[in-house]
C-alpha positions in Angstrom: 0.0 0.0 0.0 1.2 3.5 -0.8 1.0 6.4 1.6 2.5 9.8 1.9 4.0 11.2 5.0 5.7 14.5 5.8 9.0 14.3 7.6 11.5 17.0 8.6 14.2 17.4 5.9 17.0 16.5 8.3 15.3 13.3 9.5 14.6 12.2 5.9 18.2 12.9 4.9 19.5 10.9 7.9 17.1 8.0 7.1 18.3 7.9 3.5 22.0 7.9 4.5 21.3 5.1 7.1 19.5 3.0 4.5 22.4 3.3 2.1 24.9 2.5 4.8 23.0 -0.6 5.6 22.8 -1.6 2.0 19.0 -1.3 1.8 16.3 1.1 0.7 14.5 3.9 2.5 11.3 1.8 2.2 13.0 -1.2 3.9 14.4 1.0 6.7 11.0 2.6 7.4 9.2 -0.8 7.2 11.7 -2.4 9.6 11.5 0.5 12.0 7.7 0.4 12.1 7.6 -3.3 12.6 10.1 -3.1 15.4 8.3 -0.2 17.1 4.9 -1.8 16.8 6.0 -5.3 18.0 7.9 -4.2 21.1 5.6 -4.8 24.1 5.4 -2.1 26.7 6.9 0.6 24.5 3.7 2.5 24.0 2.8 4.5 27.1 -0.7 4.4 28.3 -2.5 7.7 28.2 -3.2 9.1 31.6 -6.9 9.0 32.3 -8.2 12.3 33.5 -10.9 12.3 36.1 -13.7 14.7 36.5 -14.0 17.4 37.5 -11.0 18.8 35.8 -11.7 22.1 37.5 -14.0 23.3 40.2 -17.3 24.9 39.1 -19.1 27.7 40.8 -22.3 26.1 39.5 -22.0 22.3 39.8 -24.2 20.6 37.3 -24.1 23.5 34.8 -22.8 22.7 31.3 -19.6 24.5 30.3 -19.0 25.8 26.9 -16.5 23.0 26.2 -19.1 20.4 27.2 -21.7 22.0 24.9 -19.2 22.0 22.0 -18.5 18.3 22.5 -22.2 17.6 22.6 -22.6 19.3 19.3 -24.5 22.2 20.6 -23.7 25.8 19.7 -22.2 27.6 22.8 -22.9 31.0 21.3 -25.2 33.7 22.4 -28.4 31.8 21.7 -27.6 29.0 24.1 -26.7 31.6 26.8 -30.1 33.2 26.4 -31.8 29.8 26.6 -30.2 29.3 30.1 -28.0 26.4 29.1 -24.9 28.1 30.4 -24.6 29.5 33.9 
């Protein structure tokens, strides 16, 4: 499968040089590096789960603008007038 990725110029240059030094291609180097990275157990760090509340609210139970945005609601002037935000 083909894909396109953007790499910093210096990293790409270093990868090409390394591939040549090892007698292979850039494709082989990237494939090998990905296979190694993805097969090594315990390398990936677990994301730290955040607990709620992330901040204290002056009005517990009121929806914040961020929660309205994630719920797909418009947190603009209309929702303020409807009493959704406190």
